[in-house]
VOGU-3710 file (C-alpha; in Angstrom, 3 decimals, decimal comma):
1> mtimywrigd> -29,296/183,209/22,109  -30,862/179,870/21,222  -34,359/181,161/21,950  -33,623/184,314/19,957  -32,533/182,228/16,972  -35,685/180,111/17,270  -37,874/183,224/17,287  -36,054/184,693/14,280  -36,486/181,452/12,334  -40,127/181,131/13,353
11> rinrevlgge> -40,902/184,716/12,364  -39,206/184,381/8,996  -41,139/181,176/8,321  -44,511/182,634/9,307  -44,452/186,356/8,582  -41,796/186,869/5,930  -41,984/183,792/3,731  -45,497/182,590/4,366  -46,449/180,511/1,366  -43,910/181,960/-1,045
21> raaygkqiva> -42,387/179,811/-3,742  -38,930/178,381/-2,961  -37,019/180,480/-5,515  -38,653/183,725/-4,408  -38,208/182,773/-0,764  -34,494/182,311/-1,321  -34,237/185,854/-2,674  -36,144/187,201/0,330  -33,806/185,466/2,779  -30,749/186,825/0,954
31> tlsrqlteey> -32,142/190,365/1,131  -33,086/189,962/4,781  -29,592/188,648/5,526  -27,980/191,767/4,085  -30,307/194,035/6,052  -29,743/192,242/9,374  -25,981/192,121/8,859  -25,862/195,858/8,152  -27,885/196,628/11,265  -26,654/194,025/13,752
41> grgfdsknlh> -23,343/192,741/12,417  -22,131/189,154/12,009  -24,196/186,048/12,538  -27,016/186,714/10,098  -25,646/185,411/6,820  -28,029/183,425/4,617  -26,669/180,084/5,801  -27,327/180,919/9,448  -30,785/182,265/8,689  -31,679/179,028/6,938
51> rmmqfanvfp> -30,450/177,136/10,008  -32,715/179,255/12,213  -35,637/178,578/9,891  -34,890/174,858/9,917  -34,595/174,980/13,704  -38,077/176,492/14,012  -39,500/173,960/11,566  -38,018/170,988/13,416  -39,115/172,354/16,808  -42,392/174,215/16,115
61> deqivaplar> -43,218/174,702/19,817  -41,135/177,208/21,769  -42,273/175,623/25,028  -40,383/172,464/24,068  -37,248/174,358/23,081  -37,070/176,622/26,138  -36,231/173,986/28,819  -33,569/172,386/26,631  -32,119/175,778/25,723  -31,312/176,330/29,398
71> qlswshflqv> -29,085/173,233/29,332  -27,808/173,070/25,751  -26,143/175,589/23,471  -27,058/176,626/19,933  -24,178/174,467/18,677  -25,820/171,417/20,305  -29,027/172,017/18,379  -27,086/172,450/15,142  -25,831/168,870/15,549  -29,334/167,398/15,586
81> isiaddlkrn> -31,608/169,569/13,422  -30,628/167,621/10,308  -31,753/164,318/11,902  -35,066/163,438/10,268  -36,188/160,812/12,795  -37,991/162,497/15,713  -37,251/159,662/18,139  -33,583/159,678/17,260  -33,274/163,467/17,498  -35,029/163,639/20,864
91> fyltmaadqk> -32,918/160,763/22,176  -29,700/162,688/21,529  -31,048/165,945/22,947  -32,247/164,238/26,121  -28,974/162,369/26,575  -26,905/165,508/25,913  -28,860/167,446/28,539  -28,872/164,649/31,141  -25,209/163,714/30,689  -23,999/167,300/30,165
101> wsrrtlkaki> -22,293/166,428/26,886  -20,219/169,043/25,130  -20,966/169,769/21,474  -17,943/167,686/20,504  -19,096/164,759/22,623  -22,592/164,956/21,141  -21,158/164,863/17,617  -18,991/161,878/18,521  -22,005/160,024/19,943  -24,009/160,686/16,783
111> dsmlyertai> -21,100/159,607/14,568  -20,698/156,395/16,584  -24,458/155,694/16,194  -25,193/155,495/19,905  -28,938/155,628/19,219  -28,821/152,672/16,867  -26,638/150,710/19,271  -28,959/151,276/22,240  -32,518/152,182/21,387  -33,008/150,313/18,137
121> aksaivadlq> -30,655/147,435/18,939  -32,954/146,573/21,869  -35,765/146,132/19,304  -34,052/142,977/18,049  -32,617/143,874/14,638  -29,833/141,388/15,248  -32,336/138,765/16,369  -34,357/139,276/13,187  -31,249/138,802/11,070  -30,301/135,741/13,102
131> nfiielgndf> -33,695/134,147/12,470  -33,553/134,980/8,769  -30,138/133,348/8,319  -31,172/130,252/10,266  -34,219/129,942/7,993  -31,953/129,779/4,929  -31,282/126,108/5,586  -29,043/123,621/7,305  -25,787/125,080/5,966  -25,770/127,779/8,655
141> afmarqkris> -25,251/126,683/12,249  -25,801/129,427/14,826  -22,859/129,916/17,194  -23,373/133,151/19,152  -25,023/136,542/19,303  -22,948/139,437/20,640  -19,910/137,166/20,816  -17,474/138,761/23,261  -13,798/138,723/22,389  -10,995/140,295/24,439
151> iddedyyidl> -7,900/141,835/22,878  -5,316/143,616/25,042  -7,817/143,909/27,894  -10,422/145,525/25,612  -13,747/143,822/24,942  -15,307/143,694/21,492  -18,577/142,134/20,398  -19,312/140,325/17,146  -23,003/140,800/16,453  -23,592/137,340/14,982
161> lfyhrrlrcl> -21,363/134,302/14,590  -22,322/131,286/12,455  -20,600/128,199/11,122  -21,193/127,365/7,462  -21,046/123,619/6,865  -20,302/123,608/3,130  -17,775/126,425/3,287  -16,344/124,782/6,411  -15,649/128,098/8,104  -16,941/130,540/10,670
171> vaidlklgkf> -18,993/133,471/9,363  -18,861/136,664/11,443  -21,556/139,291/10,811  -21,275/142,860/12,048  -24,201/145,261/11,842  -23,612/148,974/11,183  -26,650/151,197/10,794  -24,792/154,149/9,316  -22,925/154,505/6,048  -19,917/152,286/5,413
181> qaaykgqmel> -16,637/153,617/6,791  -13,136/152,355/6,114  -12,594/151,729/9,843  -15,286/149,037/9,802  -13,158/146,861/7,535  -10,179/147,092/9,894  -12,389/146,206/12,831  -13,758/143,144/11,059  -10,254/142,042/10,092  -9,342/142,221/13,780
191> ylrwlenhem> -12,309/139,987/14,611  -11,313/137,479/11,914  -7,712/137,258/13,112  -8,963/136,616/16,641  -11,297/133,897/15,410  -8,419/132,287/13,494  -6,290/132,196/16,631  -8,923/131,183/19,174  -11,934/129,524/17,494  -10,763/127,972/14,211
201> legenkpigl> -10,362/124,187/14,347  -8,046/121,937/12,354  -9,354/121,271/8,854  -11,504/124,388/8,740  -11,083/127,234/6,287  -10,293/130,714/7,530  -13,266/132,679/8,889  -15,013/135,158/6,645  -16,848/138,304/7,653  -19,888/140,179/6,452
211> ilcagkneeh> -20,295/143,873/7,259  -23,908/144,972/6,866  -24,413/148,729/6,658  -27,681/150,555/6,178  -27,668/154,313/5,849  -30,851/156,256/5,217  -30,520/156,119/1,435  -28,140/153,262/0,820  -27,211/149,764/1,796  -23,717/148,353/1,753
221> ielmhlnesn> -22,600/144,750/2,044  -18,869/144,219/2,512  -17,649/140,627/2,115  -14,236/139,959/3,625  -11,427/137,820/2,171  -12,392/138,730/-1,381  -8,733/139,035/-2,340  -7,713/135,473/-1,508  -8,741/133,712/-4,719  -11,343/133,907/-7,435
231> irvaeyltrl> -12,477/130,378/-6,606  -13,157/131,269/-2,978  -14,907/134,486/-3,998  -17,195/132,567/-6,344  -17,920/130,034/-3,621  -18,757/132,709/-1,067  -21,108/134,456/-3,464  -22,805/131,168/-4,354  -23,200/129,784/-0,867  -23,988/132,964/1,071
241> psrsvleakl> -27,199/134,991/0,731  -27,130/137,399/-2,209  -26,444/141,067/-1,655  -29,971/142,053/-2,705  -31,551/139,572/-0,298  -29,368/140,739/2,597  -30,175/144,383/1,839  -33,906/143,691/1,756  -33,873/141,662/4,981  -31,763/144,273/6,774
251> qqaierartr> -34,135/147,086/5,842  -37,144/145,007/6,896  -35,523/144,318/10,266  -34,770/148,012/10,769  -38,321/149,061/9,914  -39,783/146,467/12,282  -37,451/147,694/15,015  -38,437/151,319/14,454  -42,119/150,406/14,616  -41,663/148,462/17,847
261> lansdye> -39,638/151,305/19,340  -42,229/153,913/18,397  -44,964/151,835/20,022  -43,009/151,164/23,213  -42,518/153,226/26,337  -38,779/153,706/25,676  -37,093/155,970/28,205
//
């Protein structure tokens, strides 16, 4: 079925649409959808036809699709055809085939950003951010990278942990390469409570946390403990790197990591 859908999409792209303008092409696909549905039944609505066309565009060579189609279902391919990055898309397809992931498992792995946490993380995004923060001056003292903490026999890892001399507190930084999700805030709050109980020394202020998120079209910086007092908020925003600077440095680190990954022999 997967190969059939690829061939349908490829034929529509080449023989039916050709170089037609987008608006006219949309009308052609709608007409073709009605004709196919009348003749063959369900499964050929306009939305599905556009998916088949996208499938053939993303994978222009049938010889590449055929081996994977013997191991993965059409629903697997639907999970990845919207991924623009070739390396990222191929990573998930290869892993899904090798590990025999179900469609649901594949979706969960994509949602949890497995690619970013393995392939790109090895290209030293966190290390780049660490170096950038250290270069800001003597206020930041580096404590740990991938700081392991254990809670109820479960291990968690704080990407970067610093001590800020003037704020007199620990600063935990967590890197998320997808869009910001509410769960990230709860996770950071868990880290901060652990740091209060196990790492905070007498005379220090409570730890603060930075969540750095970078989706494809947006950046998000979440600063924890903003609700404690206006004075503390003002101090955080004065002493810590500005949002715009953090966004710029994060994107630079990601681009450098992608370049290194593309030039490496990653398996």
